[in-house]
SETI-127834 format. One record per residue: residue number from 1; residue in three letters; z, x, y of N, C-alpha, C in turn. Coordinates in steps of 0.1 Angstrom, whole numbers, plus 5000, padded with zeros to 4 digits. Layout:
<nodes>
+------+------+------+------+------+-------+-------+-------+------+------+------+
: rofi : fifi : n.zz : n.xx : n.yy : ca.zz : ca.xx : ca.yy : c.zz : c.xx : c.yy :
+------+------+------+------+------+-------+-------+-------+------+------+------+
:  NUM :  ala :    Z :    X :    Y :     Z :     X :     Y :    Z :    X :    Y :
...
+------+------+------+------+------+-------+-------+-------+------+------+------+
</nodes>
This chain:
<nodes>
+------+------+------+------+------+-------+-------+-------+------+------+------+
: rofi : fifi : n.zz : n.xx : n.yy : ca.zz : ca.xx : ca.yy : c.zz : c.xx : c.yy :
+------+------+------+------+------+-------+-------+-------+------+------+------+
:    1 :  unk : 5410 : 0897 : 1438 :  5399 :  0895 :  1432 : 5389 : 0905 : 1434 :
:    2 :  unk : 5389 : 0907 : 1446 :  5379 :  0920 :  1453 : 5382 : 0931 : 1447 :
:    3 :  unk : 5396 : 0931 : 1447 :  5396 :  0948 :  1442 : 5398 : 0946 : 1425 :
:    4 :  unk : 5398 : 0937 : 1418 :  5396 :  0940 :  1406 : 5381 : 0940 : 1405 :
:    5 :  unk : 5374 : 0930 : 1410 :  5358 :  0929 :  1407 : 5353 : 0943 : 1413 :
:    6 :  unk : 5359 : 0952 : 1422 :  5353 :  0963 :  1424 : 5358 : 0975 : 1413 :
:    7 :  unk : 5367 : 0974 : 1405 :  5372 :  0985 :  1397 : 5366 : 0980 : 1386 :
:    8 :  unk : 5360 : 0964 : 1380 :  5353 :  0963 :  1371 : 5341 : 0966 : 1373 :
:    9 :  unk : 5334 : 0971 : 1385 :  5319 :  0977 :  1389 : 5318 : 0993 : 1387 :
:   10 :  unk : 5332 : 0997 : 1384 :  5328 :  1014 :  1382 : 5335 : 1020 : 1398 :
:   11 :  unk : 5342 : 1015 : 1405 :  5347 :  1021 :  1419 : 5360 : 1023 : 1414 :
:   12 :  unk : 5368 : 1036 : 1420 :  5381 :  1036 :  1421 : 5389 : 1029 : 1433 :
:   13 :  unk : 5396 : 1022 : 1426 :  5404 :  1012 :  1436 : 5419 : 1014 : 1436 :
:   14 :  unk : 5424 : 1016 : 1452 :  5438 :  1019 :  1452 : 5442 : 1007 : 1460 :
:   15 :  unk : 5449 : 1000 : 1453 :  5453 :  0983 :  1458 : 5467 : 0987 : 1465 :
:   16 :  unk : 5464 : 0986 : 1479 :  5483 :  0985 :  1482 : 5490 : 0974 : 1484 :
:   17 :  unk : 5484 : 0964 : 1484 :  5490 :  0949 :  1485 : 5492 : 0943 : 1492 :
:   18 :  unk : 5498 : 0933 : 1494 :  5497 :  0924 :  1508 : 5507 : 0931 : 1518 :
:   19 :  unk : 5507 : 0926 : 1531 :  5514 :  0925 :  1545 : 5515 : 0939 : 1548 :
:   20 :  unk : 5504 : 0945 : 1543 :  5508 :  0961 :  1550 : 5499 : 0963 : 1564 :
:   21 :  unk : 5508 : 0972 : 1572 :  5502 :  0973 :  1586 : 5494 : 0984 : 1588 :
:   22 :  unk : 5483 : 0982 : 1594 :  5474 :  0991 :  1601 : 5478 : 1007 : 1598 :
:   23 :  unk : 5489 : 1012 : 1601 :  5495 :  1023 :  1597 : 5495 : 1026 : 1584 :
:   24 :  unk : 5500 : 1019 : 1575 :  5502 :  1020 :  1563 : 5488 : 1019 : 1555 :
:   25 :  unk : 5479 : 1010 : 1562 :  5466 :  1010 :  1554 : 5461 : 1025 : 1559 :
:   26 :  unk : 5461 : 1030 : 1569 :  5453 :  1044 :  1575 : 5458 : 1055 : 1565 :
:   27 :  unk : 5475 : 1055 : 1564 :  5479 :  1063 :  1555 : 5474 : 1064 : 1541 :
:   28 :  unk : 5477 : 1057 : 1536 :  5469 :  1056 :  1522 : 5459 : 1059 : 1520 :
:   29 :  unk : 5448 : 1056 : 1530 :  5435 :  1062 :  1533 : 5433 : 1074 : 1532 :
:   30 :  unk : 5443 : 1083 : 1539 :  5447 :  1096 :  1543 : 5445 : 1104 : 1529 :
:   31 :  unk : 5458 : 1096 : 1525 :  5465 :  1101 :  1513 : 5453 : 1101 : 1500 :
:   32 :  unk : 5446 : 1093 : 1497 :  5436 :  1089 :  1487 : 5423 : 1097 : 1489 :
:   33 :  unk : 5419 : 1104 : 1502 :  5409 :  1104 :  1505 : 5396 : 1095 : 1502 :
:   34 :  unk : 5401 : 1085 : 1510 :  5392 :  1073 :  1505 : 5375 : 1073 : 1513 :
:   35 :  unk : 5367 : 1068 : 1504 :  5356 :  1065 :  1511 : 5354 : 1054 : 1518 :
:   36 :  unk : 5360 : 1044 : 1514 :  5359 :  1028 :  1519 : 5371 : 1025 : 1521 :
:   37 :  unk : 5374 : 1014 : 1529 :  5385 :  1004 :  1528 : 5385 : 0994 : 1531 :
:   38 :  unk : 5389 : 0984 : 1519 :  5382 :  0970 :  1521 : 5396 : 0961 : 1528 :
:   39 :  unk : 5395 : 0953 : 1537 :  5408 :  0943 :  1545 : 5403 : 0930 : 1541 :
:   40 :  unk : 5412 : 0923 : 1540 :  5414 :  0912 :  1540 : 5423 : 0904 : 1546 :
:   41 :  unk : 5421 : 0895 : 1554 :  5430 :  0886 :  1563 : 5429 : 0873 : 1563 :
:   42 :  unk : 5438 : 0864 : 1561 :  5442 :  0850 :  1560 : 5446 : 0844 : 1573 :
:   43 :  unk : 5453 : 0853 : 1582 :  5462 :  0848 :  1590 : 5457 : 0845 : 1603 :
:   44 :  unk : 5441 : 0850 : 1604 :  5437 :  0850 :  1620 : 5438 : 0861 : 1626 :
:   45 :  unk : 5445 : 0874 : 1622 :  5452 :  0883 :  1632 : 5439 : 0895 : 1627 :
:   46 :  unk : 5426 : 0893 : 1622 :  5416 :  0899 :  1622 : 5410 : 0908 : 1634 :
:   47 :  unk : 5412 : 0901 : 1645 :  5406 :  0906 :  1654 : 5414 : 0919 : 1664 :
:   48 :  unk : 5425 : 0920 : 1660 :  5437 :  0925 :  1662 : 5439 : 0940 : 1649 :
:   49 :  unk : 5442 : 0936 : 1639 :  5447 :  0942 :  1626 : 5430 : 0953 : 1621 :
:   50 :  unk : 5420 : 0942 : 1622 :  5408 :  0954 :  1619 : 5404 : 0964 : 1627 :
:   51 :  unk : 5403 : 0962 : 1638 :  5404 :  0973 :  1648 : 5412 : 0983 : 1650 :
:   52 :  unk : 5427 : 0979 : 1649 :  5435 :  0990 :  1646 : 5435 : 0998 : 1634 :
:   53 :  unk : 5428 : 0996 : 1622 :  5424 :  1005 :  1613 : 5414 : 1015 : 1614 :
:   54 :  unk : 5403 : 1009 : 1619 :  5393 :  1018 :  1625 : 5397 : 1028 : 1629 :
:   55 :  unk : 5405 : 1022 : 1643 :  5411 :  1030 :  1653 : 5416 : 1044 : 1648 :
:   56 :  unk : 5427 : 1039 : 1639 :  5437 :  1048 :  1632 : 5430 : 1059 : 1622 :
:   57 :  unk : 5418 : 1054 : 1614 :  5409 :  1062 :  1609 : 5404 : 1073 : 1616 :
:   58 :  unk : 5396 : 1066 : 1629 :  5390 :  1076 :  1633 : 5402 : 1090 : 1641 :
:   59 :  unk : 5413 : 1082 : 1646 :  5424 :  1093 :  1648 : 5428 : 1101 : 1640 :
:   60 :  unk : 5428 : 1096 : 1626 :  5429 :  1107 :  1615 : 5422 : 1116 : 1612 :
:   61 :  unk : 5410 : 1114 : 1615 :  5396 :  1123 :  1610 : 5390 : 1118 : 1602 :
:   62 :  unk : 5389 : 1102 : 1601 :  5386 :  1100 :  1589 : 5376 : 1085 : 1593 :
:   63 :  unk : 5368 : 1089 : 1606 :  5360 :  1083 :  1612 : 5347 : 1077 : 1604 :
:   64 :  unk : 5345 : 1082 : 1593 :  5330 :  1082 :  1585 : 5335 : 1074 : 1577 :
:   65 :  unk : 5349 : 1071 : 1573 :  5351 :  1059 :  1557 : 5347 : 1044 : 1564 :
:   66 :  unk : 5339 : 1041 : 1554 :  5334 :  1028 :  1555 : 5346 : 1016 : 1557 :
:   67 :  unk : 5344 : 1006 : 1567 :  5357 :  0999 :  1567 : 5349 : 0985 : 1566 :
:   68 :  unk : 5351 : 0978 : 1555 :  5344 :  0964 :  1551 : 5358 : 0952 : 1554 :
:   69 :  unk : 5354 : 0942 : 1556 :  5366 :  0931 :  1556 : 5363 : 0918 : 1551 :
:   70 :  unk : 5373 : 0910 : 1548 :  5368 :  0893 :  1546 : 5380 : 0884 : 1549 :
:   71 :  unk : 5378 : 0875 : 1549 :  5388 :  0864 :  1550 : 5382 : 0850 : 1557 :
:   72 :  unk : 5391 : 0845 : 1561 :  5386 :  0832 :  1571 : 5385 : 0838 : 1585 :
:   73 :  unk : 5375 : 0842 : 1586 :  5369 :  0849 :  1599 : 5359 : 0841 : 1604 :
:   74 :  unk : 5359 : 0836 : 1617 :  5352 :  0826 :  1623 : 5336 : 0836 : 1626 :
:   75 :  unk : 5325 : 0831 : 1620 :  5311 :  0837 :  1624 : 5313 : 0842 : 1637 :
:   76 :  unk : 5316 : 0834 : 1647 :  5314 :  0842 :  1664 : 5323 : 0852 : 1667 :
:   77 :  unk : 5334 : 0855 : 1654 :  5341 :  0865 :  1658 : 5333 : 0881 : 1652 :
:   78 :  unk : 5324 : 0880 : 1641 :  5317 :  0890 :  1633 : 5310 : 0900 : 1644 :
:   79 :  unk : 5303 : 0892 : 1650 :  5296 :  0905 :  1661 : 5308 : 0915 : 1669 :
:   80 :  unk : 5322 : 0911 : 1673 :  5332 :  0918 :  1682 : 5335 : 0930 : 1671 :
:   81 :  unk : 5338 : 0924 : 1659 :  5344 :  0932 :  1647 : 5334 : 0942 : 1642 :
:   82 :  unk : 5322 : 0942 : 1641 :  5313 :  0951 :  1639 : 5307 : 0962 : 1650 :
:   83 :  unk : 5311 : 0953 : 1664 :  5312 :  0966 :  1676 : 5324 : 0970 : 1675 :
:   84 :  unk : 5335 : 0969 : 1667 :  5347 :  0978 :  1669 : 5347 : 0986 : 1658 :
:   85 :  unk : 5335 : 0987 : 1650 :  5335 :  0995 :  1639 : 5335 : 0988 : 1623 :
:   86 :  unk : 5338 : 0979 : 1622 :  5335 :  0973 :  1610 : 5323 : 0975 : 1603 :
:   87 :  unk : 5320 : 0978 : 1592 :  5310 :  0981 :  1586 : 5301 : 0968 : 1580 :
:   88 :  unk : 5308 : 0960 : 1577 :  5305 :  0943 :  1571 : 5318 : 0935 : 1574 :
:   89 :  unk : 5318 : 0924 : 1575 :  5325 :  0912 :  1573 : 5318 : 0901 : 1564 :
:   90 :  unk : 5326 : 0898 : 1554 :  5325 :  0889 :  1543 : 5334 : 0876 : 1544 :
:   91 :  unk : 5325 : 0863 : 1547 :  5332 :  0853 :  1548 : 5332 : 0845 : 1535 :
:   92 :  unk : 5339 : 0831 : 1535 :  5342 :  0825 :  1521 : 5330 : 0824 : 1518 :
:   93 :  unk : 5325 : 0823 : 1506 :  5311 :  0820 :  1501 : 5305 : 0835 : 1496 :
:   94 :  unk : 5309 : 0843 : 1499 :  5303 :  0860 :  1494 : 5308 : 0856 : 1481 :
:   95 :  unk : 5296 : 0861 : 1473 :  5299 :  0864 :  1458 : 5307 : 0880 : 1455 :
:   96 :  unk : 5312 : 0880 : 1446 :  5317 :  0890 :  1440 : 5307 : 0906 : 1437 :
:   97 :  unk : 5298 : 0898 : 1431 :  5284 :  0910 :  1428 : 5281 : 0910 : 1441 :
:   98 :  unk : 5277 : 0901 : 1453 :  5271 :  0908 :  1466 : 5278 : 0916 : 1471 :
:   99 :  unk : 5290 : 0917 : 1471 :  5301 :  0924 :  1479 : 5301 : 0941 : 1468 :
:  100 :  unk : 5301 : 0937 : 1458 :  5301 :  0951 :  1451 : 5285 : 0955 : 1452 :
:  101 :  unk : 5273 : 0948 : 1451 :  5263 :  0956 :  1455 : 5261 : 0961 : 1467 :
:  102 :  unk : 5266 : 0954 : 1476 :  5265 :  0958 :  1491 : 5272 : 0974 : 1494 :
:  103 :  unk : 5288 : 0970 : 1488 :  5293 :  0983 :  1489 : 5286 : 0995 : 1480 :
:  104 :  unk : 5283 : 0997 : 1469 :  5273 :  1004 :  1462 : 5266 : 1010 : 1470 :
:  105 :  unk : 5257 : 1002 : 1478 :  5245 :  1007 :  1486 : 5251 : 1016 : 1500 :
:  106 :  unk : 5259 : 1012 : 1503 :  5264 :  1013 :  1517 : 5272 : 1030 : 1515 :
:  107 :  unk : 5280 : 1030 : 1501 :  5280 :  1046 :  1499 : 5270 : 1054 : 1496 :
:  108 :  unk : 5262 : 1048 : 1486 :  5251 :  1056 :  1484 : 5242 : 1059 : 1494 :
:  109 :  unk : 5240 : 1053 : 1505 :  5233 :  1054 :  1517 : 5240 : 1069 : 1524 :
:  110 :  unk : 5255 : 1063 : 1523 :  5263 :  1075 :  1532 : 5262 : 1089 : 1525 :
:  111 :  unk : 5261 : 1090 : 1512 :  5260 :  1098 :  1502 : 5248 : 1108 : 1507 :
:  112 :  unk : 5236 : 1103 : 1508 :  5224 :  1105 :  1510 : 5221 : 1109 : 1523 :
:  113 :  unk : 5228 : 1106 : 1529 :  5230 :  1108 :  1547 : 5235 : 1122 : 1548 :
:  114 :  unk : 5248 : 1123 : 1539 :  5256 :  1136 :  1539 : 5245 : 1147 : 1533 :
:  115 :  unk : 5241 : 1145 : 1525 :  5235 :  1155 :  1516 : 5229 : 1164 : 1520 :
:  116 :  unk : 5231 : 1181 : 1519 :  5222 :  1189 :  1528 : 5208 : 1187 : 1520 :
:  117 :  unk : 5199 : 1192 : 1532 :  5184 :  1191 :  1527 : 5180 : 1205 : 1522 :
:  118 :  unk : 5172 : 1202 : 1508 :  5169 :  1215 :  1500 : 5157 : 1226 : 1510 :
+------+------+------+------+------+-------+-------+-------+------+------+------+
</nodes>
């Protein structure tokens, strides 16, 4: 649903499917020259998998890629995930509109930060 909502909002979306390893996610981000990576997990493995993706992106030279995630994630885990490099965690109840608006603002701010000064 999130991938479809982001696509419908005008983002280019590459959906890699279910059950991807962190290494597969990183490889896809490298291949597609991604600006952002969205992760979803319902298994409870977010404290292991999300940091592995962030670390893999850094090791691949893509430390500036915005990584966000969601799923069944306890509020108490969010500060740790953010400290590990996650830009944002969306929990159940987040609206598709909120996610799209946040990502658009996040990527716009990143582009403004990268733009050379005149």
